C-alpha positions in Angstrom: -81.3 7.8 -15.5 -78.0 7.2 -17.3 -78.3 10.8 -18.7 -78.5 12.2 -15.2 -75.6 10.0 -14.1 -73.2 10.8 -16.9 -74.1 14.5 -17.3 -71.8 15.7 -14.3 -69.0 13.5 -15.7 -69.5 15.1 -19.1 -69.4 18.6 -17.7 -66.2 17.7 -15.7 -64.6 16.2 -18.8 -65.4 19.3 -21.0 -64.0 21.6 -18.3 -61.0 19.5 -17.3 -58.8 22.4 -18.1 -61.1 25.3 -17.2 -61.9 23.8 -13.8 -58.3 23.1 -13.0 -58.3 24.9 -9.7 -61.3 23.1 -8.2 -60.0 19.8 -9.5 -56.5 20.3 -8.1 -57.8 21.6 -4.8 -60.1 18.6 -4.5 -57.2 16.1 -5.2 -55.0 17.9 -2.7 -57.7 18.0 0.0 -58.4 14.2 -0.5 -54.6 13.6 -0.3 -54.3 15.6 3.0 -57.2 13.6 4.5 -55.5 10.3 3.5 -52.2 11.7 5.0 -54.0 12.4 8.3 -55.3 8.8 8.3 -51.8 7.5 7.7 -50.4 9.5 10.6 -53.3 8.3 12.8 -52.4 4.6 12.1 -50.8 2.8 15.0 -47.1 2.1 14.7 -44.7 0.2 17.0 -41.8 2.1 15.6 -40.0 4.4 18.1 -39.2 7.9 16.8 -35.8 7.6 15.1 -34.8 11.1 16.3 -34.8 9.8 19.9 -32.6 6.8 19.3 -30.2 8.0 16.6 -26.8 8.7 18.1 -24.9 9.4 14.9 -26.4 12.9 14.4 -23.8 15.6 14.6 -24.0 17.9 17.6 -23.1 21.4 16.4 -21.1 23.7 18.7 -23.1 27.0 19.0 -20.1 29.3 18.6 -18.8 27.5 15.5 -22.2 27.2 14.0 -22.8 30.9 14.3 -19.6 31.7 12.5 -20.3 29.4 9.6 -23.9 30.7 9.3 -22.6 34.3 9.3 -20.2 33.3 6.5 -23.1 31.8 4.5 -25.1 34.9 5.2 -22.4 37.1 3.8 -22.2 35.0 0.7 -25.9 35.2 0.2 -25.8 39.0 0.5 -23.2 39.1 -2.3 -25.3 36.6 -4.3 -28.4 38.7 -3.9 -26.5 41.8 -5.0 -25.4 40.0 -8.1 -29.0 38.9 -8.9 -30.4 42.4 -8.6 -27.6 44.3 -10.4 -28.5 45.6 -13.9 -31.9 43.9 -13.9 -34.9 44.9 -16.0 -37.8 43.1 -17.7 -35.9 42.5 -20.9 -34.8 38.9 -20.7 -36.3 36.0 -22.5 -40.0 35.3 -21.9 -40.3 38.4 -19.8 -43.3 39.4 -22.0 -45.2 37.3 -19.5 -44.8 40.2 -17.2 -44.6 43.2 -19.6 -47.7 42.1 -21.5 -49.6 40.6 -18.6 -48.9 40.9 -14.9 -47.3 44.4 -15.0 -50.3 45.8 -16.9 -52.9 44.2 -14.6 -53.6 40.8 -16.3 -53.1 37.3 -15.0 -50.9 34.8 -16.6 -53.0 32.0 -17.9 -52.7 28.4 -16.9 -49.7 26.9 -18.6 -51.7 24.2 -20.4 -51.4 23.7 -24.2 -52.7 20.4 -25.5 -51.5 21.1 -29.0 -48.0 21.9 -27.8 -48.1 18.9 -25.5 -47.5 21.1 -22.4 -49.1 20.6 -19.0 -47.6 22.5 -16.2 -50.5 24.5 -15.0 -48.9 26.1 -11.9 -46.1 27.6 -14.0 -45.8 31.4 -13.3 -49.0 31.4 -11.3 -47.1 32.9 -8.3 -46.7 36.1 -10.2 -50.5 36.5 -10.4 -50.4 37.0 -6.7 -47.2 39.0 -6.7 -48.6 41.6 -9.1 -51.0 42.8 -6.4 -48.0 43.6 -4.2 -45.3 45.0 -6.4 -44.5 45.9 -10.0 -40.8 46.6 -9.7 -38.1 44.3 -11.0 -36.5 44.1 -7.5 -39.9 43.1 -6.1 -40.3 40.3 -8.6 -36.8 39.0 -7.9 -37.5 39.2 -4.1 -39.6 36.1 -4.6 -36.7 34.1 -6.0 -34.4 35.5 -3.3 -36.7 34.4 -0.5 -37.0 31.0 -2.1 -33.2 30.7 -2.2 -32.8 31.7 1.4 -35.5 29.2 2.4 -33.7 26.4 0.5 -30.3 27.3 2.2 -32.0 27.4 5.6 -33.5 23.9 5.2 -30.2 22.5 4.0 -28.5 23.7 7.1 -30.7 21.4 9.2 -31.6 18.6 6.8 -28.6 16.3 7.3 -27.1 16.9 10.8 -25.0 13.8 10.5 -22.6 16.0 8.7 -20.6 18.7 10.4 -21.9 22.3 10.0 -18.8 23.2 8.0 -19.6 20.4 5.5 -23.2 21.5 5.2 -22.2 25.1 4.5 -19.5 24.0 2.1 -22.1 22.0 0.1 -24.4 25.0 0.0 -21.4 27.1 -1.3 -20.9 24.5 -4.1 -24.7 24.5 -4.9 -24.7 28.3 -5.2 -22.1 28.2 -8.0 -23.7 25.3 -9.9 -24.9 26.7 -13.3 -28.4 25.3 -13.1 -29.0 26.8 -9.6 -27.5 30.2 -10.7 -29.8 30.3 -13.8 -32.9 29.1 -11.9 -32.7 31.6 -9.1 -31.3 34.6 -10.9 -34.1 34.5 -13.5 -37.8 34.9 -13.2 -39.2 32.5 -15.7 -37.5 29.3 -14.8 -39.9 26.8 -13.1 -36.9 24.8 -11.9 -36.6 27.3 -9.0 -40.1 26.2 -7.8 -39.2 22.6 -8.5 -36.2 22.8 -6.3 -38.1 24.6 -3.5 -40.8 21.9 -3.6 -38.2 19.1 -3.8 -36.4 20.4 -0.7 -39.6 20.8 1.2 -40.7 17.3 0.2 -37.4 15.7 1.2 -37.2 17.6 4.5 -40.8 16.7 5.5 -40.4 13.0 4.5 -37.1 12.8 6.5 -38.7 14.5 9.5 -41.8 12.2 9.2 -39.5 9.2 9.4 -37.9 10.5 12.6 -40.9 11.9 14.4 -44.2 10.7 12.7 -46.6 13.5 13.0 -49.5 15.1 11.2 -47.6 18.2 10.2 -44.8 16.6 8.3 -47.2 14.2 6.4 -49.3 17.1 5.3 -46.3 19.2 4.3 -45.0 16.2 2.2 -48.3 15.8 0.4 -48.6 19.6 -0.3 -45.0 19.7 -1.5 -45.5 16.7 -3.8 -48.7 18.2 -5.2 -47.1 21.5 -6.0 -44.0 19.8 -7.5 -46.0 17.6 -9.8 -47.9 20.4 -11.4 -45.0 22.8 -11.7 -43.1 20.7 -14.2 -44.2 17.7 -16.3 -41.1 15.6 -15.6 -41.3 16.1 -11.9 -43.5 13.0 -11.6 -40.4 10.9 -12.4 -38.6 12.3 -9.3 -41.6 11.7 -7.0 -42.1 8.2 -8.4 -38.4 7.3 -8.1 -38.1 8.9 -4.6 -41.2 7.3 -3.0 -41.0 4.1 -5.0 -37.3 3.6 -4.3 -37.8 4.0 -0.6 -40.6 1.4 -0.6 -38.3 -1.1 -2.5 -35.4 -0.5 -0.2 -37.5 -0.7 2.9 -39.2 -4.0 1.9 -36.1 -5.7 0.5 -34.2 -7.8 3.0 -30.5 -6.7 3.2 -28.9 -9.7 4.7 -30.8 -12.5 2.9 -32.9 -13.0 -0.1 -36.5 -12.2 -0.4 -38.9 -9.4 0.7 -40.5 -8.4 3.9 -43.9 -7.1 2.9 -44.9 -6.4 6.5 -43.0 -3.1 6.1 -45.8 -1.9 3.8 -47.8 -1.3 7.0 -45.3 1.2 8.4 -46.5 4.8 8.4 -43.5 5.7 6.2 -44.5 3.1 3.6 -48.1 4.3 3.7 -46.9 7.9 3.1 -44.7 6.7 0.2 -47.6 4.8 -1.3 -49.7 7.9 -1.1 -47.1 9.9 -2.9 -47.0 7.2 -5.7 -50.8 7.4 -5.8 -50.5 11.2 -6.4 -48.2 10.5 -9.3 -50.9 8.1 -10.8 -53.6 10.8 -10.4 -51.3 13.4 -12.1 -50.7 11.1 -15.0 -54.4 10.5 -15.5 -55.0 14.2 -15.4 -52.1 14.8 -17.7 -53.4 12.5 -20.4 -56.9 13.7 -20.0 -55.9 17.3 -20.4 -53.8 16.6 -23.5 -56.4 14.3 -25.2 -56.3 13.8 -28.1 -53.1 15.7 -28.9 -50.5 13.2 -27.7 -46.9 13.3 -28.9 -46.1 16.8 -27.9 -45.5 19.6 -30.4 -43.0 21.2 -28.1 -41.0 18.0 -27.8 -40.9 17.4 -31.5 -39.8 21.0 -32.2 -36.9 20.8 -29.7 -36.0 17.2 -29.9 -32.4 16.4 -30.6 -30.6 13.1 -31.2 -29.7 11.2 -28.1 -26.0 11.4 -28.7 -26.2 15.2 -29.1 -28.1 15.5 -25.9 -25.6 13.3 -24.1 -22.6 15.1 -25.5 -24.0 18.5 -24.5 -24.7 17.4 -20.9 -21.3 15.9 -20.7 -19.7 19.1 -21.9 -21.8 21.2 -19.5 -21.9 19.1 -16.4 -19.0 17.0 -15.0 -20.9 16.7 -11.7 -23.7 14.9 -13.5 -21.3 12.3 -14.9 -19.8 11.7 -11.5 -23.3 11.4 -10.0 -24.5 8.8 -12.5 -21.3 6.8 -12.1 -21.5 6.8 -8.3 -25.1 5.9 -8.3 -24.5 3.0 -10.7 -21.7 1.6 -8.6 -23.6 2.0 -5.4 -26.8 0.5 -6.9 -24.8 -2.6 -8.0 -23.3 -3.0 -4.5 -26.7 -2.6 -2.8 -28.2 -5.1 -5.3 -25.5 -7.7 -4.5 -26.1 -7.0 -0.8 -22.5 -5.9 -0.3 -23.6 -2.5 1.0 -26.4 -1.4 3.2 -28.7 1.1 1.5 -29.7 4.5 2.8 -33.5 4.5 2.4 -33.8 8.3 2.3 -30.6 9.3 0.4 -30.6 6.4 -2.1 -34.3 7.0 -2.7 -33.5 10.7 -3.4 -30.7 9.7 -5.8 -33.0 7.2 -7.6 -35.5 10.0 -8.1 -32.8 12.2 -9.6 -31.7 9.5 -12.0 -35.2 9.0 -13.2 -35.6 12.7 -13.7 -32.4 12.7 -15.8 -33.7 9.8 -17.9 -36.8 11.7 -18.7 -34.9 14.4 -20.4 -32.7 12.0 -22.3 -35.8 10.1 -23.6 -37.4 13.5 -24.6 -34.2 14.5 -26.3 -34.3 18.1 -25.1 -31.4 19.9 -23.4 -30.7 23.1 -21.6 -28.3 23.9 -18.8 -31.1 24.6 -16.3 -33.3 21.6 -17.1 -31.3 19.4 -14.8 -30.9 21.9 -12.0 -32.9 19.6 -9.6 -30.6 16.7 -10.5 -27.5 18.8 -9.9 -29.0 19.8 -6.6 -29.4 16.2 -5.5 -26.0 15.3 -6.9 -24.2 17.8 -4.7 -25.9 16.7 -1.5 -25.7 12.9 -2.3 -22.0 12.8 -3.5 -20.9 15.3 -0.8 -22.5 13.2 1.9 -21.0 10.0 0.5 -17.6 11.5 0.1 -17.4 13.0 3.6 -18.7 9.8 5.4 -16.2 7.7 3.3 -13.1 9.8 4.1 -12.0 7.7 7.1 -11.8 4.6 4.9 -10.1 6.3 1.9 -6.5 5.7 1.0 -4.2 8.7 0.1 -4.5 8.1 -3.7 -8.3 8.0 -3.5 -8.4 11.2 -1.5 -6.2 13.0 -3.9 -8.4 11.7 -6.8 -11.5 12.9 -5.0 -10.0 16.4 -4.4 -8.9 16.6 -8.1 -12.5 15.9 -9.2 -13.8 18.4 -6.7 -11.4 21.0 -8.1 -12.5 20.3 -11.7 -16.2 20.5 -10.8 -15.7 23.8 -9.0 -13.7 25.3 -11.9 -16.2 24.2 -14.4 -19.2 25.3 -12.4 -17.8 28.7 -11.6 -16.6 29.4 -15.1 -19.9 28.4 -16.7 -21.9 30.3 -14.1 -19.8 33.4 -14.6 -20.2 33.2 -18.3 -24.0 32.8 -18.1 -24.4 35.7 -15.7 -22.1 37.9 -17.8 -24.1 37.2 -20.9 -27.4 37.6 -19.1 -26.6 40.9 -17.5 -25.3 42.4 -20.7 -28.3 41.2 -22.7 -30.7 42.7 -20.0 -28.8 46.0 -19.7 -28.1 46.3 -23.4 -31.8 45.9 -24.4 -32.9 48.2 -21.6 -30.6 50.9 -22.8 -31.6 50.4 -26.4 -35.2 50.6 -25.3 -34.6 53.8 -23.3 -32.8 55.4 -26.3 -35.9 54.7 -28.5 -38.2 55.9 -25.8 -36.3 59.2 -25.4 -36.4 59.9 -29.2 -40.1 59.0 -29.3 -41.0 61.4 -26.4 -39.0 64.2 -28.0 -40.6 63.7 -31.5 -43.1 60.9 -32.0 -43.1 61.4 -35.8 -39.4 60.4 -35.9 -40.1 56.9 -34.6 -42.5 55.4 -37.1 -40.7 52.1 -38.0 -38.1 49.9 -36.3 -36.0 47.8 -38.6 -34.4 44.7 -37.1 -31.7 43.4 -39.6 -30.5 40.4 -37.6 -33.0 39.8 -34.7 -35.1 36.6 -34.6 -38.9 36.9 -34.5 -38.9 35.8 -30.9 -36.4 38.6 -29.9 -38.5 41.1 -31.8 -41.6 40.0 -30.0 -40.0 40.2 -26.5 -38.4 43.6 -27.2 -41.7 45.0 -28.6 -43.4 43.9 -25.4 -40.8 45.8 -23.4 -41.1 48.9 -25.6 -44.9 48.9 -25.1 -44.5 48.5 -21.4 -42.1 51.6 -21.1 -44.4 53.8 -23.2 -43.6 53.3 -26.8 -46.8 52.2 -28.6 -46.3 49.3 -30.9 -48.5 48.3 -33.7 -50.8 45.5 -32.8 -54.2 44.0 -33.5 -57.1 45.9 -32.1 -60.1 44.0 -30.9 -59.5 41.3 -33.6 -60.7 43.8 -36.3 -57.5 44.1 -38.1 -57.2 47.8 -37.3 -53.8 48.7 -35.9 -51.8 51.8 -34.8 -48.4 52.4 -33.4 -44.7 52.0 -34.3 -44.2 49.4 -37.1 -41.9 46.4 -36.6 -40.0 45.3 -39.7 -37.4 42.5 -39.8 -35.4 40.4 -42.2 -36.3 37.2 -40.3 -40.1 37.9 -40.6 -41.6 35.8 -43.3 -45.0 37.4 -43.7 -47.3 40.1 -42.3 -48.9 39.1 -39.1 -48.4 38.6 -35.4 -44.7 38.2 -34.3 -45.6 35.2 -32.3 -48.1 34.4 -29.5 -48.6 38.2 -28.7 -50.8 40.7 -30.5 -47.9 42.7 -31.8 -47.7 42.8 -35.6 -44.5 42.2 -37.6 -43.7 42.9 -41.3 -41.1 41.4 -43.6 -38.4 43.6 -45.1 -35.0 43.2 -46.7 -33.7 46.7 -46.3 -34.8 49.7 -44.1 -36.6 52.7 -45.5 -35.3 56.2 -45.1 -36.0 57.4 -41.6 -36.2 53.9 -40.1 -34.6 53.3 -36.8 -32.2 50.4 -37.4 -32.0 48.3 -34.1 -29.3 45.7 -33.4 -29.9 43.8 -30.2 -27.1 42.4 -28.0 -28.1 38.8 -28.7 -28.4 39.1 -32.4 -26.5 36.6 -34.5 -24.4 39.0 -36.5 -20.8 40.2 -37.0 -18.9 43.3 -36.4 -18.6 43.9 -40.2 -22.3 43.7 -40.6 -23.0 45.9 -37.6 -20.5 48.5 -38.8 -22.0 48.5 -42.3 -25.3 49.7 -40.8 -23.5 52.4 -38.9 -21.8 53.7 -42.0 -25.1 53.8 -44.0 -26.9 55.6 -41.2 -27.3 59.3 -41.2 -27.6 59.7 -37.4 -26.0 57.3 -35.0 -28.2 57.4 -31.8 -26.8 54.9 -29.4 -24.3 52.0 -29.1 -23.7 49.5 -26.4 -20.6 47.4 -25.7 -20.4 44.6 -23.2 -19.3 45.6 -19.7 -16.8 44.9 -18.4 -15.0 44.5 -21.7 -13.2 41.2 -22.4 -9.5 41.4 -23.5 -8.4 39.7 -26.6 -6.2 37.3 -24.5 -9.3 36.1 -22.6 -11.5 35.8 -25.7 -10.4 32.2 -26.6 -11.3 31.1 -23.1 -14.7 32.8 -23.1 -15.4 31.3 -26.5 -15.0 27.8 -25.1 -17.9 28.4 -22.7 -20.5 29.1 -25.5 -22.3 25.9 -24.8 -23.8 27.6 -21.7 -25.5 30.3 -23.8 -29.2 29.9 -24.6 -28.6 31.4 -28.1 -25.1 30.4 -29.1 -25.0 26.9 -27.5 -24.5 25.2 -30.9 -22.6 27.9 -32.7 -19.5 29.9 -31.9 -19.8 33.3 -30.4 -19.9 36.1 -33.0 -17.3 38.8 -32.8 -20.1 41.3 -32.2 -21.3 39.3 -29.2 -23.4 41.4 -26.8 -23.0 44.6 -28.9 -26.1 46.7 -29.6 -26.9 49.9 -31.5 -29.7 52.2 -32.7 -29.2 54.4 -35.7 -31.4 56.4 -38.2 -31.3 55.1 -41.8 -30.6 57.7 -44.5 
């Protein structure tokens, strides 16, 4: 009897990763059913939208003008995203080795590495049936960005249309947002889309309780939780914070637990429950590999992480400071809380704390926090303007100016570097392809004197995709054929990384080798020129475009912390230069 009872549970446990989609869909379906029950519950609360008089009434003619201005900005923004693009940036081997050649990207679950974000990149498994062009792939991110901007135009109508558009402008130059939506492999873009949909649906549900908004909130939370591991902190902080603020009496001590019966509280409790289910699934999927290999590999000292984020993100510092002061005033009952916006801010603070505890940093990791910070601080500043003195206004404008200058300069640096890396690798790849097509025997070995194994792997995947066969394992038999990859950074014969391409160690190139220097190699002009002098035929060279004058170089060098490769080292003098030559 017990055998028949526990057998289905055993099968489910053994297939907890393999059966992800049935499990996730079952959890989502149950959550939707519970959300329907919540909406059906009786409530004496009148729809807030009918009684709220403070919401801004936009003038149609003025609104059209500002929306047109935003549309023009987005057109320029989209043009910048699509310019010089190709499948040559970091982690684009997900496409060149998988979706672009007819294979699905696997679920992003790795117990040994401690990673569990199964929905990561899964949208491209659908997109591959529609398009295989770089513009088609970027169209997904562009549509997401347009959707986010559209929701922000209607999310907080207590603010004037000019203010809402201005906040969107500021968001669009924030480095984390620029990185997330201009690239293809950053899950933060999906996190932000789900975050906005969750916030919008929860806000609308609070104003006009209806089945639609409750279901959208549940679906948004479910997607958000499984796109990024740390997203559970935001959902927990957002929903939990709203429950606390709703039940806490503002004018006197104590709690009013009757508010837990409100439809809004029931929805928040359901969202917290989804977080609990996610954590159970997370620990079950990783069992018994707790501790996270990825975290240990990338973990940095807390002070280093804090210092990096302080250097990269003045907005983040202001956000934390403002939230701390406001939380203190709310706690001492000197200030009435905003259930929605303070809950959103609390979710952002928990999200930030998650990365500080993990000890990992990158300029795009905190894109969701920057997103919340712009909306929260912008709203607070605008609504506080009537009560500000002249000195406080000037100080606020000075901080806004500094944030804009920092965000614009770091975003410009990151886009400049990205575009030159993409274009440089694409042109190097085409130069090798042209030589291979003219004479296959002249391209037998590629020697990478300064490239990292990861860069070699990604570039090899691109070469294979454009038609240059690369040596790789065949059917796990050890047999291989194709162009050989040799590099100084390679320690032993074998796969370059997690792909099937084979790499070989080598200290110097052989006669006839193509010596390849990639634009993101850690090298110097002297070292690059030495390979050019020793080469019998110089095939191709790439210099960054547009070129940077010597007078601007010190300013650009100060922005290196935004670089994914040179964040902790100065930019080399050969930064973004690339070449291909034939060794004597």
